[in-house]
C-alpha positions as CSV (number, residue, x, y, z in Angstrom):
1,M,-1.6,-18.4,4.8
2,V,1.5,-17.7,7.0
3,K,3.5,-20.4,5.2
4,Q,2.5,-18.9,1.8
5,I,3.7,-15.5,2.9
6,C,6.9,-16.5,4.6
7,D,8.1,-19.4,2.4
8,T,8.1,-17.7,-0.9
9,K,10.6,-15.5,-2.6
10,E,7.8,-13.4,-4.3
11,C,7.2,-11.6,-1.0
12,R,9.9,-9.0,-0.5
13,Y,8.7,-8.1,3.0
14,P,7.3,-11.2,4.7
15,L,7.3,-9.9,8.3
16,L,5.7,-6.6,7.3
17,S,3.1,-8.4,5.2
18,L,2.2,-10.5,8.3
19,R,2.0,-7.3,10.4
20,L,-0.3,-5.7,7.8
21,L,-2.5,-8.8,7.6
22,I,-2.8,-9.0,11.4
23,H,-3.6,-5.2,11.7
24,I,-6.3,-5.5,9.0
25,M,-7.8,-8.6,10.6
26,T,-8.0,-7.0,14.0
27,S,-9.8,-3.9,12.6
28,M,-12.6,-5.9,11.0
29,D,-16.2,-5.1,11.8
30,N,-19.0,-7.7,12.4
31,D,-19.4,-8.2,8.6
32,G,-15.8,-9.1,8.1
33,R,-15.0,-5.7,6.5
34,T,-12.4,-3.2,7.4
35,H,-12.3,0.4,6.3
36,I,-8.6,1.4,6.4
37,S,-6.3,3.1,4.0
38,A,-2.8,2.3,3.0
39,R,-1.8,5.8,4.3
40,H,-3.4,5.0,7.7
41,L,-1.5,1.7,7.8
42,S,1.8,3.3,6.9
43,K,1.3,5.8,9.8
44,A,0.1,3.2,12.3
45,L,3.0,0.8,11.6
46,D,5.6,3.6,11.0
47,V,6.5,2.2,7.6
48,H,7.0,4.0,4.2
49,Y,3.7,4.3,2.2
50,D,5.3,2.7,-0.9
51,T,6.4,-0.3,1.0
52,V,2.9,-0.8,2.5
53,T,1.3,-0.6,-1.0
54,K,3.8,-3.2,-2.3
55,C,2.8,-5.6,0.6
56,L,-0.9,-4.9,0.1
57,K,-0.5,-5.7,-3.6
58,Y,1.2,-9.0,-2.8
59,L,-1.6,-9.9,-0.2
60,R,-4.2,-9.2,-2.9
61,Q,-2.3,-11.4,-5.4
62,I,-2.4,-14.4,-3.0
63,D,-6.1,-13.7,-2.2
64,A,-5.3,-12.9,1.5
65,I,-7.3,-9.7,1.2
66,Q,-9.8,-8.1,-1.2
67,I,-10.0,-4.5,-1.9
68,D,-13.3,-2.8,-2.7
69,R,-13.1,0.5,-4.5
């Protein structure tokens, strides 16, 4: 997964994408789910909201995360 994120030109923010993925993974419950919003992630990581949503979109495209709505 790390290689797929860091070694591609499709990902505009590879380090931020990794930070987001780690933050999401560490906040999972026993069922493997996390309930966290993009707004919360942007505040927790001190990153602009639009940049966070772009990274989340990329992580969804490569099937690193799934979003339930």
